[in-house]
N, C-alpha and C positions, 0 to 999 in steps of 0.2 A: 449341475447347471454351471453354463460357460458364464465369467463375466459378462459378455455381450449380450447376452439374455436378461441383464440388468442396465445397465448403461453402456451405450456403442456412439462410438465418434460420428459427428454427421460434420457438412458443412455450417451447419448453424452452430456447433457445438456438442458437449454432451448429450447425450438424449436417452431417457428412461422411459421405455416402449409403455411398460406398467403402467406408470402414473404419467405419461402423456407430457413430461413437462421435460425443460432442456434447462441446465447446467449454465450459468453465464452465457446466455444466447449471442452472437455474435451479430444477430439479425431481428426483426420483430417476429416473436411467434407467441402461440396460445397462452401458454402455461411457463413460467420462468420462475428458475431460483435463483437467486442472485447470493453470491458469496459476500461480496463487501461493494465500496460506493465508487472506487475508481473508473474511471470511462470507457476503459478495456475491458472490462466486466460488468458493469450495468448501463446497461442502452435503457433509452424509452421507448415507449413505443407497444409494449407487451399488452395480451387481454388479462394476464395477469402475475402478479410479480409475490412471490414468498422470500422475506428475508429478514435481516433481525430489525427492531425498531430503529437504530442510531441509524442503518445503511438506506431503510426507506425513508428515515427525514434528510438524508444527505443527499441521495435522490430527488427528494422534493424541492432541497437548497438549488440544484443545479439544475434540474429541468423544468420546475415547476411543478403544481400541484396535480397536474393531469397527468404525469407522467407513464402510466399503467390504469387499463380497464378497471380494476379492481386490486386492492392488496391487502395481505396479509402478513402481519408479525410472528416473529419465530424469537421464542426463550431458547437460550442456550440448557443444552441437556434434553428438550422438549422433543418427545417422539412424535411424529405425525403419520397417519397411515393415507397415504396418496396411491391409491388404485392397486392395492396391493402391496407395493412396496413403503417402506418405512424409513422415515426421513428423519435424520437428528444434524441439528446443530449444533457444532464445538466449536469454541474459541481458537484462533488462526493468531492472533498476536501480531498480525497485520500493520493495520489502523481499526482506530474506533468501531466499534460492531462487526467486523472482519469473521468470516467462520468459514470453519469446515464443513462439508455437506457429507454424512456416511448416510449411504442408499444400502438395504438391508434386503434380505428376501430369501427364502427357504435357507435360510443358515449361512447365508453368505452375506459378508460384507464389503462395501466398497467406500473408502474415503477419498472425495475429490478436495484439495488442501484449499482450492482458490491460491490466491497469495499468503504466504508466512513467514514468518522469522520466529526461532526460538531462543530469543534473547530477553531479557528484562526490558518494558517499557514501561512508563508510569502514566501513558495516555490511554492506553487498551487493556481488555480484559488479555493474561497471557497464552502464549499456546498449550495447548490441552493434545498431551498426545492421546490417540484412539489406535487401540489395535484393533488391524484388518485382516481380510483376507487379498486383497490389492487397493494398493494406495496410488492416486493418481497424486504425483508431484508437479509442482511449476519446476523451473530451471533457470530461471532468470539470472542467476549468477552460478551457473553449474559447469566451472571447469574450476582446475586446483588452484588456480593465480589468485582467485577472487575470496582472500581473505579478510574480514572485515575488520577486525580489530577490538579494539577498546573506545565504544562512542564517547565515552570522556576523556579521554586522551584526545582526541581530535577534538571537541568543545575545550580542554584546555591551551591546544593552540591557537585559539578563537580568542581566548582570554589573554593570554599573553601579546597577540598583537593588538587588541584594545588597548591596554598599557603601556605598549611601547609607543603607541601611535594618537593618544588621546585628541588630538585635535582633528582625524579624519573619523569620515562614517564608514562603520563596514556594514557592504551589504551583503547581508546571505540567501542565495538562492537555494527554494526548497519547494517539494510537490507542495501545495496548496492542502492536499486532504491527509494527514498522516505525519508527513514528515515534518511540515513545520512545524506543527504543534510539540510533536517529541523533541525538534532542537531550541526549542523555549523553554522545555522542560527540561532538557539537560541543563540550558542555560542559568534557569534558578540553583539548581542541584549544585551548579558549581559556585553557588553564593551572587550570583549577579543580582542586584534587586532594583537599577534605576528601571524604568520606563522601557520598554522593549517597542519598538516601530512596524506599522503593519502596512504592506501595500492594499490598498483596496481590494485585490482581488483574493486576498487573504483573509479578508474582516469575518463574511458572514461561518465561514466551516467555521474557523479559530472562535468566534462568540461562541457557538453551538458544541464545541469541545466543552466553554466553559460552563454552558447551562448545563450540561451533564456531570457536574461535580469534578473538571478537568482541572485542577490546579494551574494555572499560567502566570500568574501575577499580573501586573500593572500594562497594561498593552494600551497601547494608543493610534490613532490614525497617521501615517504619516505625512499626508495631505494636510494635514492640520497645524503643523511644526512647524516653526520660524525656521531656517536655516541657521542660526546660529546654536540653535539648540539643537541641533544633528552632528554637532561637534563631537568626536569621542562616541555617539550612538550606535547602537544596533538594530539594525531594520531588516525585516525577513520579505522577502518578495520570491515571485516565480520567475525561476534562473533566467529566462526569456522576456526580463526587464533588466536584467544587468546591464545590456551592451543598448538600452534603450536612452531618449531623449527622457524618459523619465528620471534615470538615474543621475541627469547632471545637475538636479538640483541638491545632492548632496556636496559636502567638504571634502573633496579630495578623497574621493569612494576608494575603499579597499574591497575588493570582490572576492565574495566564498559562493563556494556551492558544497552542499549537503548531498550528497549522494555518493551509493556505491560504486558508480563508475567511475568516482576521481580515483581510485586504485590504478587505475591507467593513466598511467603521467600526459601522454600526447590526446586523451582527450581534453584534460585541464589545461594544456595548452591550445589545441584548437577553441575552446571556446574564451583565452585569454582570461583563467580566473587565478588570482593570485594567490588562491589561499585556497586549494582543496581539502573539504572535509569528507573523510571517508565515512559515510554514518548513512546505515541502508534500512529498508521496514522489508528487505527480506532476504528469507537464510544464505547465508555464503556456503561453499561448497563443503565447509565442516559440517555446521547444519544440515545442509540436503541430506549429506550422507551418513549422518548420526540418526537422523529423523527415519529414512530408510530401513536402514538396522533395528531403529528400536520398534517400528510399527508390528514387525513381524510378519509383515505380507510377503507371501509367497510369490507374488506377481506385480511389478513395478509399470506403470503406464506414465512416461514423461511429456510434460507439454509445457508451451511455451517459454522457449529458452533456450540453453543448451542443451541440446535434448541428447545429443550422441552421446557426449561425456559419462552422463548419467546413466546411460542405459549400459553401456560397456561397464563402468563399477556394479550397477546389479547382478549383470550375467555374469561379471568375474566373481563376483560372492555367491553363486548360485543360484540367482533368482531368475526367474521368466521375465522380460523386459522390451518393453517395446517404446519407440517415439508415435506421439500422436499427429503430429506436424497438422494440429490444428492452427488455422488463420487470423487473426484479428486481433490477438492478444501481444502487450508489448507492454514497453514503456509507458508509466501511469503519464496522462496528459499533466503537461504541465500547468495549463491554465483550468484545470478543475474547479478553478475556486469562481464566486459570482462578483464580478463588479459592481463597487458600488458608486454612487453620483455620480455616473457619466466616467468615472475613471477606468482609462483602458488596462487591461491585464499587463 
């Protein structure tokens, strides 16, 4: 049996003919299996959606209750038979509810990673290594230049700046699903116990994280605070808000952005970021290459990102490898949050 007899790249995404479903389809399909809630993977309009409960809930927050014809929740480790294909969800460590999808048939196992990271994150289930015959890996940061380093060290930079400029607000740009909540958790880990302020676009998803037992401390809507309260405050917002009129309500703000892309200094300069924080929810080069080796897969398919470098790495290590060149995946939408009370993102 060939891997393509189980999963086949198509213009709509990876397709399992046996089960009649697509994984993270880029257009409306009859049956969708969704790895996580970011907008480049989780789209509305499918006939049915199979995902973790958290991903279904997050899709409902973003798209409304009728985002799909029917929905079904899958638990981590639970195996489902779909048209002769066995489908199992495993934690991906990317964001709350994120999953790798293992598809098995006739003794062959293919694992589609979705987006993943293999470093500690208190806001979601940790990445689970799954042995397989074929590993389909993301490659967002699939170049050797991308080595993310220590997130606690990046937060220490923020804490030093807050101490150095107690009269200034610190605006931290972060993706609304996953990154914002992880940054808050890291700030709490560093010992910061003051209220943290939220842009309206981050509120619903962050409150949902708290409802799932993720401890984030005292959080306050930025719109409810007086300017005098915001001196020395830390405020989380979408990075798109850093240079908008919204940011002018804060006293002499210091702008920060938490992203793996902040490893590229030119990106920070282009965005006018004073305090770049290299914190990513994707595996870096070392994480990607170590995971490929650890899966034991003899074949690697590489998708959405720097595909060529990882293909070359895999081939040079004796593996069969190919780029998928699927279109429609990329950086997660910075306005994945749900604006509240008319506040624009």
